[in-house]
C-alpha positions as CSV (number, residue, x, y, z in Angstrom):
1,M,21.3,-17.1,-12.8
2,S,20.0,-16.3,-16.3
3,S,20.3,-12.8,-17.7
4,N,16.6,-12.3,-17.6
5,I,16.4,-13.2,-13.9
6,K,19.3,-10.9,-13.2
7,E,17.3,-8.2,-14.9
8,L,14.3,-9.1,-12.8
9,V,16.3,-8.8,-9.6
10,R,17.9,-5.5,-10.7
11,I,14.6,-3.8,-11.7
12,S,12.9,-5.1,-8.5
13,Q,15.5,-3.7,-6.3
14,S,15.5,-0.4,-8.2
15,Y,11.7,0.2,-7.8
16,G,11.5,-1.5,-4.4
17,S,14.2,0.8,-2.9
18,N,12.5,4.0,-4.2
19,P,9.8,5.3,-1.8
20,V,8.2,7.1,-4.7
21,F,7.0,3.7,-5.9
22,V,7.0,1.4,-2.9
23,I,6.3,1.9,0.8
24,A,6.7,-0.9,3.4
25,G,6.0,-4.3,1.7
26,G,3.8,-3.1,-1.1
27,G,4.2,-4.1,-4.8
28,N,5.5,-7.1,-6.6
29,T,7.4,-8.0,-9.8
30,S,7.7,-10.9,-12.2
31,Y,9.3,-12.3,-15.3
32,K,7.9,-15.1,-17.5
33,D,8.8,-17.3,-20.4
34,D,6.6,-19.8,-22.1
35,D,6.6,-22.3,-19.3
36,H,7.5,-20.5,-16.1
37,L,6.7,-17.4,-14.1
38,W,9.1,-16.0,-11.4
39,I,7.2,-13.8,-9.0
40,K,8.1,-12.1,-5.7
41,A,7.3,-14.3,-2.7
42,S,5.1,-12.8,0.0
43,G,7.0,-11.4,2.9
44,T,10.0,-10.6,0.7
45,S,11.3,-7.0,0.4
46,L,11.6,-5.8,-3.2
47,A,14.4,-3.4,-2.1
48,T,16.7,-6.3,-1.1
49,I,15.3,-9.2,-3.1
50,T,17.6,-11.8,-4.7
51,E,16.9,-14.7,-7.0
52,E,15.9,-16.7,-3.9
53,G,13.2,-14.3,-3.1
54,F,11.1,-15.3,-6.2
55,A,8.8,-18.3,-6.4
56,K,9.1,-20.2,-9.7
57,M,5.7,-21.1,-10.9
58,D,4.4,-23.5,-13.6
59,R,2.4,-21.4,-16.0
60,H,0.4,-24.3,-17.4
61,C,-0.7,-25.1,-13.9
62,L,-1.6,-21.4,-13.3
63,K,-3.7,-21.3,-16.4
64,K,-6.0,-24.0,-15.0
65,I,-6.9,-21.7,-12.1
66,S,-8.8,-19.4,-14.5
67,E,-10.8,-22.4,-15.8
68,K,-12.0,-23.8,-12.4
69,S,-14.8,-22.9,-10.1
70,Y,-14.4,-22.1,-6.5
71,S,-16.5,-21.5,-3.3
72,S,-18.9,-18.6,-3.3
73,D,-17.8,-17.8,0.2
74,P,-15.0,-15.1,-0.2
75,L,-12.8,-16.4,2.6
76,K,-13.1,-20.0,1.6
77,R,-12.5,-19.2,-2.0
78,E,-9.3,-17.3,-1.2
79,A,-8.1,-20.2,0.9
80,E,-8.7,-22.6,-2.0
81,I,-6.8,-20.3,-4.4
82,K,-3.9,-20.2,-1.9
83,E,-3.7,-24.0,-2.1
84,E,-3.9,-23.9,-5.9
85,L,-1.0,-21.5,-6.1
86,H,1.0,-23.6,-3.7
87,R,0.5,-26.6,-6.0
88,C,1.7,-24.6,-9.0
89,I,5.2,-23.9,-7.4
90,D,7.9,-25.6,-9.5
91,G,10.6,-25.8,-6.9
92,P,11.0,-25.5,-3.1
93,K,7.5,-25.4,-1.5
94,N,8.6,-23.1,1.4
95,K,7.9,-19.9,-0.5
96,R,4.5,-18.3,-0.7
97,P,3.8,-16.8,-4.1
98,S,2.1,-13.4,-4.3
99,V,-1.7,-13.4,-4.2
100,E,-1.5,-11.5,-7.5
101,T,0.4,-14.4,-9.2
102,S,-2.5,-15.3,-11.5
103,L,-2.8,-11.6,-12.6
104,H,0.9,-11.5,-13.5
105,N,0.5,-14.7,-15.5
106,L,-2.5,-13.3,-17.3
107,I,-0.3,-10.4,-18.8
108,E,1.5,-11.5,-22.0
109,K,4.6,-9.3,-21.7
110,A,7.7,-10.8,-20.1
111,F,8.3,-8.3,-17.3
112,V,5.7,-6.9,-14.9
113,V,6.3,-4.3,-12.2
114,H,3.3,-3.6,-9.9
115,T,3.7,-0.7,-7.5
116,H,1.7,1.8,-5.5
117,P,3.2,5.2,-6.4
118,T,2.0,8.1,-4.4
119,L,1.2,10.2,-7.5
120,V,-0.6,7.3,-9.2
121,N,-2.7,6.6,-6.1
122,A,-3.5,10.3,-5.8
123,L,-5.4,9.7,-9.1
124,M,-6.6,6.1,-8.2
125,C,-7.9,7.2,-4.8
126,S,-9.8,10.2,-6.1
127,V,-13.4,10.9,-6.8
128,H,-12.9,11.3,-10.5
129,A,-10.3,8.5,-11.0
130,H,-12.0,6.9,-14.1
131,E,-12.8,10.2,-15.8
132,K,-9.3,11.7,-15.2
133,T,-7.5,8.5,-16.3
134,K,-9.2,8.6,-19.6
135,K,-8.5,12.3,-20.0
136,L,-4.8,12.2,-19.0
137,L,-3.7,8.8,-20.4
138,G,-6.2,8.1,-23.1
139,D,-6.1,4.7,-24.7
140,E,-2.6,4.0,-23.4
141,A,-4.0,2.8,-20.1
142,L,-6.7,0.4,-18.9
143,F,-8.7,1.6,-15.8
144,V,-10.1,-1.2,-13.6
145,E,-12.7,-0.3,-11.0
146,Y,-12.2,-1.4,-7.4
147,T,-13.0,-5.0,-6.5
148,D,-11.7,-7.2,-3.7
149,P,-8.1,-8.3,-4.2
150,G,-7.3,-11.9,-5.0
151,Y,-9.3,-14.2,-7.4
152,I,-12.1,-11.7,-7.9
153,L,-9.7,-9.0,-9.0
154,F,-7.9,-11.4,-11.3
155,K,-11.2,-12.4,-13.0
156,L,-12.2,-8.7,-13.4
157,V,-8.9,-7.7,-14.9
158,E,-9.0,-10.8,-17.2
159,K,-12.4,-9.5,-18.4
160,R,-11.3,-5.9,-18.8
161,I,-8.1,-7.0,-20.7
162,G,-10.3,-9.0,-23.1
163,E,-12.5,-6.0,-23.8
164,Y,-9.5,-3.8,-24.3
165,K,-7.9,-6.2,-26.8
166,K,-11.1,-6.5,-28.8
167,Q,-11.2,-2.7,-29.1
168,F,-7.5,-1.9,-29.7
169,A,-6.1,-5.3,-31.0
170,K,-3.3,-5.2,-28.4
171,E,-2.8,-5.7,-24.7
172,P,-2.6,-2.7,-22.4
173,A,0.9,-1.9,-21.1
174,I,-0.5,0.1,-18.2
175,I,-3.3,-1.2,-16.0
176,L,-4.5,1.2,-13.3
177,L,-6.5,-0.3,-10.4
178,E,-8.8,2.0,-8.5
179,N,-7.8,2.5,-4.8
180,H,-4.9,0.2,-5.3
181,G,-2.0,1.0,-7.7
182,V,-0.6,0.2,-11.2
183,F,0.7,-2.7,-13.2
184,V,3.2,-1.8,-15.9
185,S,4.3,-4.5,-18.4
186,A,6.9,-4.8,-21.2
187,D,9.3,-7.2,-22.8
188,T,12.3,-5.2,-21.5
189,P,13.1,-3.3,-18.3
190,G,14.0,-0.2,-20.3
191,E,10.5,-0.1,-21.6
192,I,9.1,-0.5,-18.1
193,D,11.1,2.6,-17.1
194,R,9.9,4.5,-20.1
195,L,6.3,3.8,-19.3
196,Y,6.6,4.8,-15.6
197,A,8.3,8.0,-16.7
198,Y,5.4,8.6,-19.1
199,I,2.8,8.1,-16.3
200,S,4.7,10.4,-14.0
201,E,5.0,13.1,-16.6
202,K,1.3,13.1,-17.5
203,L,0.1,13.1,-13.9
204,S,2.7,15.6,-12.6
205,A,1.5,18.1,-15.2
206,R,-1.9,18.2,-13.4
207,I,-0.6,19.0,-9.9
208,S,-1.3,22.7,-9.4
209,T,-0.2,23.0,-5.7
210,P,3.0,21.3,-4.6
211,L,3.0,19.2,-1.4
212,P,3.8,21.1,1.8
213,S,7.1,20.2,3.4
214,T,7.3,16.8,5.1
215,E,10.5,17.7,7.0
216,L,10.0,16.6,10.6
217,E,9.6,19.2,13.3
218,T,9.3,16.5,16.0
219,A,12.2,14.4,14.7
220,G,10.3,11.2,15.4
221,I,10.1,11.7,19.2
222,T,9.5,8.5,21.1
223,G,8.4,7.5,24.6
224,A,12.0,6.6,25.4
225,D,13.1,10.1,24.5
226,L,10.9,11.5,27.2
227,Q,12.4,9.6,30.1
228,P,13.9,12.1,32.6
229,E,17.5,11.4,31.6
230,N,16.7,12.2,28.0
231,S,14.5,15.3,28.6
232,E,16.9,17.7,27.0
233,A,17.1,15.6,23.8
234,A,13.3,15.9,23.4
235,G,13.3,19.7,23.9
236,P,11.0,22.0,22.0
237,K,10.9,19.7,18.9
238,T,8.0,17.7,20.3
239,A,5.7,20.6,19.4
240,G,3.4,19.8,22.4
241,L,3.2,16.1,21.8
242,E,5.4,15.0,24.6
243,K,2.8,14.7,27.3
244,Y,0.5,12.7,25.0
245,I,3.4,10.3,24.1
246,E,4.3,9.9,27.8
247,E,0.7,9.1,28.8
248,L,0.2,6.6,26.0
249,S,3.6,5.0,26.5
250,Y,2.8,4.4,30.2
251,A,-0.7,3.2,29.7
252,T,-0.2,0.8,26.7
253,D,3.3,-0.5,26.8
254,L,3.4,0.1,23.0
255,T,6.1,1.9,21.0
256,V,4.7,5.4,20.8
257,N,6.3,7.9,18.3
258,G,5.2,11.5,17.6
259,Y,5.6,13.5,14.4
260,N,4.9,16.9,13.0
261,S,5.5,18.7,9.7
262,R,3.8,21.3,7.5
263,L,1.9,18.5,5.7
264,I,0.8,16.9,8.9
265,N,-0.2,20.3,10.3
266,H,-2.6,20.8,7.4
267,F,-4.7,17.8,8.4
268,V,-4.8,18.2,12.2
269,T,-6.2,21.7,12.6
270,G,-9.6,20.3,13.3
271,K,-12.1,17.4,12.7
272,Q,-13.1,18.9,9.4
273,A,-9.5,19.0,8.1
274,F,-8.9,15.5,9.5
275,S,-12.1,14.0,7.9
276,S,-10.5,13.4,4.6
277,V,-7.8,11.2,6.2
278,K,-9.7,9.4,8.9
279,T,-10.3,6.2,6.8
280,A,-8.0,4.2,4.6
281,F,-7.8,4.6,0.8
282,T,-5.9,1.4,-0.1
283,P,-5.5,-2.2,1.1
284,D,-1.9,-1.5,2.1
285,Q,-2.9,1.2,4.4
286,I,-5.3,-1.2,6.2
287,V,-2.5,-3.8,6.4
288,Y,0.0,-1.5,8.1
289,C,-2.2,1.2,9.8
290,K,-5.6,-0.5,10.1
291,A,-8.6,1.2,8.4
292,H,-9.6,4.0,10.8
293,Y,-7.7,6.7,12.6
294,M,-8.3,8.7,15.8
295,F,-8.7,12.4,16.3
296,C,-8.0,13.9,19.7
297,E,-9.0,17.3,21.0
298,S,-8.6,16.4,24.7
299,D,-5.9,17.3,27.2
300,P,-3.1,14.7,27.6
301,D,-4.7,13.4,30.8
302,L,-7.7,12.3,28.8
303,V,-6.0,10.9,25.7
304,Y,-6.0,7.3,27.1
305,E,-9.8,7.5,27.7
306,D,-10.3,8.6,24.1
307,Y,-8.0,5.7,23.1
308,L,-10.2,3.2,24.9
309,E,-13.3,4.7,23.5
310,F,-11.9,4.4,19.9
311,E,-11.0,0.8,20.7
312,R,-14.5,0.0,21.9
313,E,-16.0,1.6,18.7
314,Q,-13.7,0.1,16.1
315,G,-12.8,-3.2,17.7
316,Y,-9.0,-2.5,17.7
317,P,-6.7,0.2,19.2
318,P,-5.7,3.1,17.0
319,R,-2.4,2.9,15.2
320,V,-2.6,6.6,14.3
321,I,-3.8,9.4,16.6
322,A,-4.0,13.0,15.4
323,I,-3.6,15.5,18.2
324,K,-5.4,18.8,17.3
325,N,-2.9,21.5,16.2
326,R,0.1,19.4,17.5
327,G,0.8,16.5,15.1
328,I,0.3,12.8,14.9
329,I,1.2,9.8,17.1
330,C,1.9,6.4,15.6
331,M,1.7,3.3,17.8
332,E,2.7,-0.3,17.3
333,E,4.3,-3.3,19.1
334,N,7.9,-2.5,18.2
335,E,10.0,0.3,16.8
336,K,10.1,-1.1,13.3
337,S,6.4,-1.6,12.9
338,A,5.7,1.8,14.5
339,G,8.0,3.4,11.9
340,T,6.2,1.6,9.2
341,V,2.9,2.9,10.4
342,Y,4.3,6.4,10.1
343,E,5.7,5.8,6.6
344,V,2.5,4.4,5.3
345,Y,0.2,7.0,6.9
346,L,2.5,9.9,5.7
347,D,2.1,8.5,2.2
348,M,-1.7,8.5,2.8
349,L,-1.5,12.2,3.7
350,K,0.4,12.9,0.5
351,I,-2.2,11.0,-1.5
352,A,-5.0,13.0,0.1
353,W,-3.3,16.3,-0.7
354,L,-2.6,15.5,-4.3
355,A,-6.0,13.9,-4.9
356,E,-7.5,17.4,-4.6
357,N,-6.2,17.8,-8.2
358,F,-8.4,15.0,-9.3
359,G,-11.7,15.9,-7.5
360,G,-10.7,15.0,-3.9
361,P,-9.8,11.8,-2.1
362,K,-12.1,8.8,-2.1
363,P,-11.7,6.3,0.8
364,M,-12.6,2.6,0.7
365,T,-16.1,1.6,1.6
366,A,-17.0,-0.4,4.8
367,D,-17.5,-3.6,2.8
368,Q,-14.2,-3.2,1.0
369,I,-12.4,-2.6,4.4
370,A,-14.1,-5.6,6.0
371,F,-12.8,-8.0,3.3
372,I,-9.2,-6.8,3.7
373,D,-9.4,-6.9,7.5
374,N,-10.6,-10.5,7.5
375,W,-8.5,-11.8,4.7
376,E,-5.8,-14.3,5.8
377,V,-3.4,-13.1,3.1
378,E,-3.3,-9.6,4.6
379,N,-3.2,-10.8,8.1
380,Y,-0.1,-12.8,7.0
381,R,1.4,-9.6,5.7
382,R,0.7,-7.8,9.0
383,K,2.5,-10.6,10.9
384,I,5.5,-10.4,8.6
385,A,5.7,-6.6,8.9
386,K,5.6,-6.7,12.7
387,N,8.2,-9.4,12.9
388,G,10.5,-7.8,10.4
């Protein structure tokens, strides 16, 4: 393994194992030389990645993607791009390069670390994201307005980088994507770390009210905890969620977990409080939690009826249910995927709270959500998440 690939593995694991930067399977990293690009393969965890977790890509082949024309139909176009990326693999073809491979190749610097930090997305998922980015980071960062991920995002970033280079005669080291995350690039891992620290310092200085405690009051109570032989283990920590969990566990055969904390309490006091977190802010939230979340004011005996009504309206069952004045319930097919729903949705609550410092949270639109929900790439990520 070359020293540069060792550094890529090291920095990938460092950022990937830090929940400040990466939740669930989000984010990707790369290293490039003149001829090749090594980029995280889809379905690989940054936290535990090794050299084998990267796809080695032919950069000359990747460059041709920018020069070709593709279908005007979004889903057909992304299928075509997937095939193009597969052809550009220089090595074993059993790896699936990140959908953002072309974007990584576009950036000139050797190392690229793309993450979705909570603090960054508090800014990127806010009403005044563009204005505040300019004010806080000035000309050090390039802000890119939201567009559908994949090829369209690549072409937009390509255009914005070109405009930036004409104005400043250099490439931006920080690229901030609205309702998405950040790309940081440099020729050394040390400079990557310095740039991330710079972003954190600038944004942290604007947070006037710290996050409420996220310490669990329900200790992640599950349906299994509420079986008669475990009733004492559940105890008062369920904060009134136990009957809802019991009802949903019996009615759905899903893994059903309940949680409460000071931060969660802030958003479940009523429909108005919940309104800011009832729709996803980022593609990752849609992948792991779906796009819409349910609020329940009913007694436990009626929660399943509300569940079915939500399913009829949205076309899928809720992954997250907020129970008024009690907490949230996260539901999925197995314990691992249910835990991921909680981690991702908790991060969304943090983003919503912190976004108030930048004008308030800004959810994704119906059209943006529809693209993510129907995109094969994100459905693949869902499958990987559920299967571990």
